[in-house]
LODRENRO-693618 format. One record per residue (C-alpha): residue number from 1; residue in three letters; y, z, x. Coordinates in steps of 0.5 Angstrom, whole numbers, m for minus. Each point is the difference from the previous one (the first is absolute). Last residue first. Example, Ala and Ser with C-alpha at 12.3 -4.5 7.8 and 13.67 -1.06 7.14 Angstrom:
<sites>
SITE   num   residuo       v       w       u
SITE     2       SER      m2      14      27
SITE     1       ALA      m7       2      m2
</sites>
This chain:
<sites>
SITE   num   residuo       v       w       u
SITE    99       UNK     284     523      33
SITE    98       UNK      m6       1       4
SITE    97       UNK      m5      m2      m5
SITE    96       UNK       3      m6      m2
SITE    95       UNK       1      m3       6
SITE    94       UNK      m8       1       1
SITE    93       UNK      m1      m1      m7
SITE    92       UNK       3      m8       3
SITE    91       UNK      m4       0       6
SITE    90       UNK      m6       1      m4
SITE    89       UNK       2      m6      m4
SITE    88       UNK       2      m4       6
SITE    87       UNK      m7       2       4
SITE    86       UNK      m4      m1      m8
SITE    85       UNK       3      m8       0
SITE    84       UNK      m2      m1       7
SITE    83       UNK      m7       2       0
SITE    82       UNK       0      m3      m7
SITE    81       UNK       2      m7       3
SITE    80       UNK      m5       1       6
SITE    79       UNK      m5       0      m4
SITE    78       UNK       1      m5      m4
SITE    77       UNK       3      m3      m7
SITE    76       UNK      m4       6      m5
SITE    75       UNK       3       5       5
SITE    74       UNK       7      m3      m1
SITE    73       UNK      m1       0      m8
SITE    72       UNK      m2       7       2
SITE    71       UNK       6       2       3
SITE    70       UNK       5      m3      m3
SITE    69       UNK      m1       2      m7
SITE    68       UNK      m4       6      m1
SITE    67       UNK       2       2       6
SITE    66       UNK       8      m2      m1
SITE    65       UNK      m1       3      m7
SITE    64       UNK      m2       6       2
SITE    63       UNK       6       1       5
SITE    62       UNK       5      m3      m5
SITE    61       UNK      m3       5      m5
SITE    60       UNK       1       6       6
SITE    59       UNK       6      m2       1
SITE    58       UNK       3       0      m8
SITE    57       UNK      m3       7       0
SITE    56       UNK       4       2       8
SITE    55       UNK       7      m3      m3
SITE    54       UNK      m1       5      m6
SITE    53       UNK      m3       6       4
SITE    52       UNK       7       0       4
SITE    51       UNK       5      m3      m6
SITE    50       UNK      m3       8      m3
SITE    49       UNK       1       3       6
SITE    48       UNK       7      m2       1
SITE    47       UNK       1       2      m7
SITE    46       UNK      m3       8       2
SITE    45       UNK       5      m1       7
SITE    44       UNK       6      m1      m5
SITE    43       UNK      m2       5      m4
SITE    42       UNK      m1       6       5
SITE    41       UNK       7      m2       4
SITE    40       UNK       4       1      m7
SITE    39       UNK       4      m6      m2
SITE    38       UNK       6       0       3
SITE    37       UNK       2      m6      m4
SITE    36       UNK       0      m6       5
SITE    35       UNK      m6       2       3
SITE    34       UNK      m3       0      m8
SITE    33       UNK       3      m6      m1
SITE    32       UNK      m4      m2       6
SITE    31       UNK      m6       2      m3
SITE    30       UNK       1      m4      m5
SITE    29       UNK       0      m6       3
SITE    28       UNK      m6       1       3
SITE    27       UNK      m3       2      m7
SITE    26       UNK       2      m7      m2
SITE    25       UNK      m3      m4       5
SITE    24       UNK      m7       4      m1
SITE    23       UNK       2      m2      m8
SITE    22       UNK       1      m8       3
SITE    21       UNK      m5       1       6
SITE    20       UNK      m6       2      m7
SITE    19       UNK       3      m7      m4
SITE    18       UNK      m2      m4       6
SITE    17       UNK      m7       3       2
SITE    16       UNK       0      m1      m8
SITE    15       UNK       1      m8       1
SITE    14       UNK      m4      m1       5
SITE    13       UNK      m6       3      m2
SITE    12       UNK      m4      m7       1
SITE    11       UNK       4      m2       5
SITE    10       UNK      m3       7       4
SITE     9       UNK      m4      m4       5
SITE     8       UNK       3      m6       1
SITE     7       UNK       1      m7      m2
SITE     6       UNK       2      m4       5
SITE     5       UNK       6      m3       1
SITE     4       UNK       1       3       7
SITE     3       UNK       8       2       1
SITE     2       UNK       0       7       2
SITE     1       UNK       7       5       0
</sites>
């Protein structure tokens, strides 16, 4: 976990992100209960798909916030800082794409 004290791109929407993550956490607990209750495979997979899509939506929002705040701010500061933040964002997107 990062210990930065700077404002991050998602800070203004932090409460909404936390609310979404709590909802996703509840969905994951629901999947765990479904498995414990020996629920039909396709029903479990349907819920896993919903959680996956919810996490992807959170990821997309974080990427947008990062590009709009962190990358733009760095690019306005200097070309080198902008390039470094853009590379960092591209690497993060690549990791998400692979997952």
